[in-house]
C-alpha positions in Angstrom: -136.1 14.3 -1.8 -138.7 17.1 -0.4 -138.9 20.3 -0.8 -141.1 20.7 2.7 -140.7 19.3 5.9 -142.3 16.0 6.7 -145.5 15.5 8.9 -144.5 13.0 11.2 -147.1 10.0 12.0 -146.6 8.8 15.7 -145.0 5.6 14.1 -142.3 8.2 12.3 -141.5 9.9 15.5 -140.9 6.8 17.2 -138.5 6.0 14.2 -136.9 9.3 14.9 -136.3 8.7 18.9 -135.3 5.0 18.5 -132.8 5.9 15.6 -131.4 9.3 17.3 -132.1 9.7 20.9 -129.0 9.4 23.4 -130.3 10.0 26.6 -128.5 10.1 30.0 -130.3 7.8 32.2 -131.0 10.8 34.5 -132.7 12.4 31.6 -134.5 9.4 30.8 -135.7 9.2 34.3 -136.5 12.9 34.6 -138.9 12.4 31.8 -140.5 9.7 33.3 -141.1 11.4 36.6 -142.6 14.5 34.5 -145.2 12.0 32.6 -147.9 12.3 35.3 -147.3 16.1 36.2 -150.4 18.2 35.7 -148.4 20.6 33.3 -146.2 17.9 31.8 -146.7 19.5 28.4 -144.6 22.3 29.6 -141.5 19.9 29.5 -139.3 20.3 26.1 -139.3 17.0 23.9 -136.4 14.9 24.1 -135.1 15.3 20.6 -135.4 19.3 21.3 -133.2 18.4 24.2 -130.7 16.7 22.3 -130.6 19.2 19.5 -130.0 22.1 21.6 -127.5 19.9 23.5 -125.7 19.5 20.1 -125.9 23.3 19.6 -124.0 23.8 22.8 -121.4 21.5 21.9 -121.1 22.9 18.2 -120.4 26.4 19.8 -118.0 25.2 22.5 -120.3 26.9 24.8 -119.3 27.9 28.7 -121.8 30.1 29.6 -125.6 29.5 29.2 -128.7 31.2 30.4 -132.2 29.4 30.6 -135.5 31.3 31.4 -138.0 28.9 32.2 -136.8 25.9 34.0 -140.2 23.8 35.2 -138.8 20.5 36.3 -135.3 20.8 35.0 -135.1 18.5 31.5 -133.9 21.3 29.3 -131.7 22.8 31.8 -130.3 19.3 32.1 -129.8 18.7 28.5 -127.7 21.9 28.5 -125.6 21.2 31.6 -124.5 17.9 30.6 -123.3 19.5 27.1 -121.7 22.1 28.9 -117.8 21.3 29.8 -116.6 20.7 33.4 -116.2 24.5 34.0 -119.4 25.4 32.5 -122.4 27.3 33.9 -126.0 27.7 33.5 -127.8 30.5 35.3 -131.3 28.8 35.1 -134.2 31.4 36.2 -137.4 30.3 37.5 -140.1 31.4 40.1 -141.4 28.0 41.2 -139.7 26.2 43.8 -142.3 23.5 43.4 -141.6 22.8 40.0 -137.8 23.1 40.4 -137.7 20.6 43.3 -138.4 17.8 41.0 -135.0 18.7 39.0 -132.7 18.6 41.5 -132.1 15.1 42.3 -131.9 14.4 38.6 -129.3 17.0 38.4 -127.6 15.4 41.1 -127.7 12.0 39.4 -126.7 13.2 36.4 -123.3 15.0 38.0 -124.3 18.7 36.7 -125.8 19.9 39.8 -122.8 22.1 40.5 -123.1 23.7 37.0 -126.7 24.8 37.5 -126.7 28.2 39.1 -130.7 28.2 40.3 -132.4 31.5 40.7 -135.9 31.7 42.1 -137.1 34.9 41.0 -138.8 36.7 38.3 -136.5 36.2 35.2 -136.6 39.7 34.2 -135.1 40.9 37.6 -132.2 37.9 37.6 -131.2 38.8 33.9 -131.0 42.7 34.7 -128.8 41.9 38.0 -126.6 40.2 35.4 -126.2 42.8 33.5 -125.8 45.3 36.7 -123.1 43.0 37.2 -120.9 43.5 34.3 -121.7 40.2 32.5 -123.0 41.8 29.1 -121.4 39.9 26.6 -120.3 37.0 28.6 -122.8 34.2 28.0 -122.9 31.9 24.8 -126.3 30.3 24.6 -129.5 31.3 26.1 -132.9 29.2 25.9 -136.3 31.1 26.4 -139.2 29.0 27.4 -141.0 30.9 30.0 -144.2 33.2 29.9 -145.0 34.2 26.4 -146.0 38.0 27.1 -142.6 38.8 28.4 -140.7 36.8 25.8 -139.7 40.2 24.0 -138.4 41.4 27.1 -136.5 38.1 27.8 -135.0 38.4 24.3 -133.9 41.8 24.5 -132.0 41.2 27.8 -130.5 37.9 26.6 -129.5 39.8 23.6 -127.3 42.1 25.6 -126.1 39.0 27.6 -124.7 36.9 24.9 -121.6 37.7 22.8 -121.5 38.1 19.4 -122.0 35.0 17.6 -123.9 33.6 20.9 -127.2 32.1 20.0 -130.4 32.4 21.7 -133.2 29.6 21.4 -136.8 30.7 21.7 -139.2 28.0 22.5 -143.2 27.6 21.4 -142.7 30.3 18.6 -145.5 28.6 16.4 -148.0 28.2 19.4 -149.3 24.7 18.2 -149.8 26.3 15.0 -152.2 29.3 16.3 -150.0 31.9 15.3 -151.4 31.7 11.4 -154.9 32.8 12.7 -156.4 35.9 14.7 -154.8 35.9 18.3 -157.4 34.6 20.7 -155.2 35.3 24.0 -152.2 37.5 25.2 -149.6 34.7 24.6 -150.3 34.1 21.0 -150.5 37.9 20.0 -147.1 38.1 21.7 -145.6 35.6 19.8 -147.1 36.6 16.4 -145.2 40.0 17.4 -142.1 38.6 18.1 -142.0 36.5 15.3 -142.6 39.5 13.1 -140.0 41.6 15.2 -137.4 38.6 14.8 -137.8 38.3 11.1 -137.1 42.2 10.6 -134.2 42.3 13.2 -131.0 42.6 11.7 -128.9 42.3 14.9 -129.2 38.9 14.4 -129.4 35.9 12.0 -132.5 33.8 12.6 -134.2 30.4 11.5 -137.5 29.5 12.8 -137.5 25.7 12.9 -140.7 23.3 12.7 -139.0 21.2 15.7 -141.6 20.4 18.5 -144.0 23.6 19.1 -141.4 25.8 17.0 -138.1 26.5 18.0 -136.4 30.1 16.6 -132.5 30.4 16.4 -131.1 34.0 16.9 -127.3 34.3 16.3 -126.2 37.5 17.4 -124.1 39.3 14.5 
């Protein structure tokens, strides 16, 4: 037994993947295609993708939102977990990055589930609200520019139903959240972490998975 989370050595991390990870071939291929990308560190870890997929399945989610797509691994993970009639609204501003994703979404047979919106995410989220889609969504994943996290969170909180789940990535910011902020991104996450702790509109759990993952369940 242990009363705190283990630190993962490379050997133990490899063990976790070897004894848990079940990737679709398209997921494995997409990770390989992204590995040499100059911003490859922006991709979520495979165990995080599998964890989010399990949450989606446990919830029986049908409608989901993603804020920040990059090369599409997280969108692929969520889309694979959605039922055939499921829908993922995926928000990003980069055609260059998301163009990497599309053939792998096709390969996995989930491209028709993913509604990619190339526009500033706040504009897309506000357009969904304007279209009367408040409370329609079961699941939202936020992994984009950190200074806008609070605004993304507030919009997603309107869009998800009671009992719906918002997942926020990078909330530990490589441990930088524990020290004086050295940039606006870290300061934004520090402020949001404090806000979430006191936000009684949601139930929360900040987990030390990957770079910190916060789960916020709308009450």
